[in-house]
C-alpha positions in Angstrom: 20.6 -2.5 -91.4 22.2 -5.8 -91.9 21.6 -8.2 -94.8 22.4 -5.6 -97.7 25.9 -5.1 -96.2 27.1 -7.6 -93.8 27.5 -11.4 -93.9 28.0 -13.9 -91.1 30.5 -16.7 -91.9 28.6 -19.7 -93.5 25.1 -18.0 -93.5 24.0 -17.6 -97.1 20.7 -16.0 -98.2 17.7 -17.9 -99.4 17.9 -21.6 -98.7 15.2 -24.2 -98.7 14.3 -25.2 -95.0 15.1 -28.7 -93.9 12.7 -28.5 -91.0 10.8 -26.1 -89.5 25.4 -4.0 -62.0 26.3 -1.3 -62.1 29.3 -2.0 -64.4 32.7 -2.2 -63.0 35.2 0.5 -63.8 37.5 -0.5 -66.5 40.5 -0.6 -64.4 38.7 -3.0 -62.0 37.1 -5.3 -64.6 39.8 -8.0 -64.4 41.0 -10.3 -67.1 44.2 -9.1 -68.6 44.1 -11.5 -71.4 40.7 -10.3 -72.5 41.8 -6.7 -72.2 44.7 -7.4 -74.6 42.5 -9.2 -77.0 39.9 -6.4 -77.0 42.6 -3.8 -77.5 43.9 -5.7 -80.7 40.3 -5.9 -81.9 39.9 -2.2 -81.7 43.1 -1.5 -83.5 42.1 -4.1 -86.3 38.7 -2.5 -87.0 40.4 0.9 -88.0 37.3 3.2 -87.4 36.9 6.7 -86.0 35.3 5.2 -82.8 35.4 1.6 -81.9 34.3 -0.2 -78.6 34.8 -3.8 -77.8 33.3 -5.0 -74.4 33.0 -8.4 -72.8 31.2 -9.7 -69.8 32.4 -13.1 -68.5 30.5 -14.4 -65.5 29.5 -10.9 -64.8 32.9 -9.4 -64.9 33.1 -6.6 -67.6 36.2 -5.7 -69.6 36.0 -2.8 -72.1 38.4 -1.2 -74.5 37.8 1.7 -76.9 39.7 3.6 -79.3 39.7 4.8 -82.8 41.3 6.9 -85.6 39.4 10.1 -84.5 40.4 12.2 -81.4 38.4 11.0 -78.3 35.0 12.6 -78.2 34.0 15.1 -75.5 31.8 12.3 -73.9 33.7 9.2 -73.1 32.9 6.5 -75.8 31.5 4.0 -73.4 28.8 6.6 -72.4 27.6 7.2 -75.9 24.7 5.5 -77.5 25.5 3.6 -80.8 23.2 2.6 -83.6 22.5 -1.2 -83.8 20.9 -1.4 -87.3 19.7 -5.0 -87.6 21.1 -6.0 -84.2 17.7 -4.4 -83.1 16.0 -7.6 -84.1 16.8 -9.6 -80.9 15.1 -6.8 -79.0 12.1 -7.0 -81.2 12.1 -10.9 -80.8 12.2 -10.6 -77.1 9.2 -8.1 -77.1 7.2 -10.6 -79.2 8.2 -13.4 -76.9 7.2 -11.5 -73.8 3.7 -10.7 -75.4 3.2 -14.3 -76.1 4.4 -15.3 -72.5 1.8 -12.7 -71.2 -1.0 -14.2 -73.3 -1.6 -11.1 -75.2 -0.5 -12.9 -78.6 0.2 -16.5 -79.8 2.6 -15.8 -82.6 0.2 -17.5 -85.0 -2.0 -14.6 -85.8 -2.1 -13.7 -89.4 -0.3 -10.4 -89.9 -2.9 -9.1 -92.3 -5.7 -9.3 -89.9 -3.6 -7.5 -87.2 -3.2 -4.7 -89.6 -6.5 -4.7 -91.3 -9.5 -6.1 -89.3 -11.7 -6.0 -92.4 -9.3 -8.5 -94.3 -10.1 -12.2 -94.2 -7.6 -14.4 -92.5 -7.3 -16.4 -95.7 -6.1 -13.2 -97.6 -2.5 -13.9 -96.6 -1.2 -16.9 -94.5 1.9 -14.9 -93.3 1.9 -15.1 -89.4 3.8 -13.1 -86.9 6.1 -16.1 -86.3 6.8 -16.2 -90.0 7.8 -12.5 -90.0 10.2 -12.8 -86.9 11.9 -16.0 -88.4 12.4 -14.6 -91.9 10.2 -17.3 -93.4 7.3 -15.1 -94.7 8.4 -15.2 -98.3 9.1 -11.5 -98.3 12.1 -9.8 -100.0 14.7 -7.9 -98.1 13.1 -4.6 -98.8 9.8 -3.7 -100.6 9.7 -3.7 -104.2 9.5 0.1 -104.4 12.0 1.0 -101.8 14.9 2.0 -104.0 12.7 4.2 -106.2 10.9 5.9 -103.3 14.2 6.5 -101.3 16.6 7.3 -104.1 16.9 11.0 -103.4 18.2 10.1 -99.9 20.2 7.0 -100.8 23.4 8.5 -99.3 22.0 10.1 -96.3 18.9 8.6 -94.9 16.8 6.4 -97.2 14.7 4.6 -94.6 13.4 7.9 -93.3 11.6 8.4 -96.7 9.7 5.1 -96.2 7.0 5.6 -93.7 5.2 3.1 -91.6 2.0 3.3 -93.7 4.0 2.7 -96.8 5.6 -0.4 -95.2 2.1 -1.7 -94.3 0.7 -1.0 -97.8 3.6 -2.6 -99.5 3.0 -5.7 -97.3 -0.8 -5.8 -98.1 0.0 -5.4 -101.9 2.9 -8.1 -101.9 2.3 -11.5 -103.2 4.9 -14.0 -101.8 6.8 -16.2 -104.4 6.9 -19.0 -101.8 4.6 -20.4 -99.4 5.2 -18.9 -96.0 7.3 -21.4 -93.7 9.0 -23.1 -96.6 12.0 -20.8 -97.2 14.4 -18.7 -95.2 15.3 -15.4 -96.6 16.6 -12.5 -94.5 14.2 -9.5 -94.6 14.2 -6.2 -92.9 10.8 -5.7 -94.6 9.3 -8.7 -92.7 10.5 -7.6 -89.3 9.3 -4.0 -90.0 5.9 -5.5 -90.8 5.9 -7.4 -87.6 6.5 -4.2 -85.5 3.4 -2.6 -87.1 1.3 -5.8 -86.8 2.0 -6.2 -83.1 1.4 -2.5 -82.5 -1.9 -2.8 -84.2 -2.9 -6.0 -82.5 -2.1 -4.7 -79.0 -3.2 -1.0 -79.8 0.2 0.1 -78.4 3.0 1.9 -80.4 6.0 -0.3 -80.9 8.3 2.0 -78.9 6.0 1.7 -75.9 6.0 -2.1 -76.2 9.8 -2.0 -76.3 10.0 0.1 -73.4 7.3 -1.8 -71.3 8.4 -5.4 -72.0 12.3 -5.1 -72.4 13.8 -1.8 -71.5 11.9 -1.3 -68.3 12.3 -4.8 -66.9 16.0 -5.0 -67.7 16.6 -1.4 -66.6 18.2 -0.3 -69.9 17.9 3.4 -69.2 20.4 4.4 -71.9 18.6 2.6 -74.8 16.2 4.1 -77.1 15.0 4.4 -80.8 15.7 8.1 -81.5 18.7 10.2 -81.4 19.1 12.1 -78.1 20.5 15.5 -77.3 23.9 16.8 -78.1 26.7 14.5 -76.8 24.5 11.5 -76.3 25.0 9.6 -79.5 28.1 8.4 -81.3 28.6 10.0 -84.8 28.6 7.8 -87.7 31.0 8.1 -90.7 31.2 7.1 -94.3 33.2 4.4 -95.9 36.2 6.6 -95.9 36.1 6.9 -92.2 36.3 10.7 -92.2 33.0 12.0 -93.5 30.4 12.3 -90.7 26.8 11.1 -91.6 23.4 12.1 -90.1 22.0 10.0 -87.2 20.1 7.1 -88.6 16.3 7.4 -89.1 14.7 4.1 -89.5 11.4 5.5 -90.8 8.9 2.8 -91.0 11.3 0.1 -90.2 11.7 0.8 -86.4 11.3 -2.8 -85.3 14.0 -3.9 -87.9 16.7 -1.4 -87.0 15.9 1.6 -84.8 17.5 0.8 -81.4 20.6 2.7 -80.2 22.3 1.9 -76.9 25.5 2.4 -74.8 28.0 -0.6 -74.5 27.0 -1.2 -70.9 23.3 -1.4 -71.6 24.1 -3.9 -74.4 26.0 -6.0 -72.0 23.3 -5.9 -69.4 20.9 -7.1 -72.3 23.2 -10.0 -73.1 23.8 -10.9 -69.5 20.0 -11.4 -69.2 20.2 -13.9 -71.9 23.1 -15.6 -70.1 21.3 -15.8 -66.8 17.5 -15.7 -67.5 16.6 -16.8 -64.0 18.0 -13.6 -62.8 16.0 -11.2 -65.1 12.2 -10.3 -65.0 11.1 -11.6 -68.4 12.6 -15.2 -67.5 10.4 -17.5 -69.7 10.7 -15.2 -72.7 14.5 -15.0 -72.3 14.7 -18.8 -72.1 12.6 -19.1 -75.2 15.0 -16.9 -77.2 17.6 -19.9 -77.0 15.3 -22.4 -78.5 15.9 -23.4 -82.1 12.9 -22.6 -84.3 14.4 -23.8 -87.6 17.3 -25.6 -89.2 18.4 -25.3 -92.7 21.3 -26.2 -95.0 23.4 -29.3 -95.4 23.1 -31.5 -92.3 20.9 -28.7 -90.7 24.1 -26.9 -90.1 22.5 -23.5 -89.8 20.2 -23.0 -86.7 18.0 -20.1 -85.9 16.2 -19.1 -82.7 13.5 -16.5 -82.4 15.9 -13.5 -82.5 19.4 -15.0 -82.9 21.8 -17.0 -85.2 23.1 -19.9 -83.6 26.4 -21.6 -84.5 28.3 -24.5 -82.9 31.6 -24.2 -81.1 33.8 -26.9 -79.6 32.1 -26.6 -76.3 28.7 -25.3 -77.0 26.5 -23.0 -79.2 27.1 -19.3 -79.6 24.3 -16.9 -80.3 24.8 -13.7 -82.2 23.3 -11.0 -84.5 25.1 -8.1 -86.3 23.8 -4.9 -87.7 24.7 -1.8 -89.8 23.5 1.7 -90.7 24.8 4.1 -93.2 27.6 5.1 -90.6 27.8 2.6 -87.9 28.1 -1.2 -87.2 27.3 -3.4 -84.3 27.7 -7.1 -83.3 26.0 -8.7 -80.2 26.7 -12.3 -79.1 26.7 -14.6 -76.1 27.8 -18.1 -75.2 26.1 -19.8 -72.2 28.8 -22.5 -72.0 31.5 -20.0 -71.1 29.2 -17.4 -69.5 30.6 -14.9 -72.1 28.7 -11.8 -73.7 30.4 -9.6 -76.4 29.5 -6.3 -77.7 31.4 -4.7 -80.6 30.6 -1.3 -82.0 32.2 1.1 -84.6 31.4 4.3 -86.3 32.4 3.5 -89.9 30.1 2.3 -92.7 30.6 -1.2 -93.9 33.0 -1.5 -96.8 34.5 -4.2 -99.0 36.6 -6.6 -96.9 35.5 -4.9 -93.7 37.2 -6.6 -90.8 34.6 -5.6 -88.1 32.2 -8.6 -88.1 34.9 -11.1 -88.6 36.9 -9.8 -85.8 33.9 -9.7 -83.4 32.8 -13.3 -84.5 36.2 -14.7 -83.9 36.5 -13.2 -80.4 33.1 -14.7 -79.5 33.9 -18.1 -81.0 37.2 -18.3 -79.2 35.7 -17.1 -75.9 
């Protein structure tokens, strides 16, 4: 998942807050200029499998390739691991629960998880958790020790949901919630468990009911499917296959996997909220919730990083697992949605995020 491995241009960790269609076949998808740019991006990534896909005003263009021979199942039909690019999905679940009146976002996480705890035991709310302002570290303090035997294979799988909750209940934040931003897989994982406890519904079921179902994302899920359904990740060398990612107790922070076309559908709903079922929740996903840094340069919404362009803001999130990387973004000003996926673990001077970011910024 991101934070430990990927960086966005100009987004440092830990700063004091200044304030709180059926897809068209590739040959019919149009725009030759986009097609050429996407093909160049695929080549630049240099991964066993790479997919770059764009939707502009509903017209889709997709290019794929890679250093490995084409898989038996066409790359656009495979599901790819999103890692931390799962977080916009989780944010949309929370937004929809708030719009439905089931939650407010101001609930103390500790009382959601343990009804016997007094609300004053911890002031961390659900809103703090989704906005990375809860004062939590990127990972629990004992994460590396408990997962060391699986560090190179599937460390998150060794850290269960109950351990995530227990680590949160034992943690004492160094900073008052709401005063500092620090990217935290730990915090969003806790959010998933708190929301599930508050609604008495498993997080996977909430995801299916409030996002996957309404947006008709039939090729999106949280667990590996049968043979040939999921892309195979690779290590830093680009040759060694790695096991499918298991998020363990961090499902809300990094478990989603999806096909390129499902991801475009997800982003198109953000571009045209009035045409999608959870309209108000989707609209709320664009609203800035905090600004930080010099001149409030860095803007965050509930589920997205937001950066300025010459014509309007762009919204994006990237993610990584031990063998794959993902980038999702959209620009309302140009009606553009971008999906980038590859099956090579992040490495020093990796061009993947920079390539995808540049495509969206120029789009």
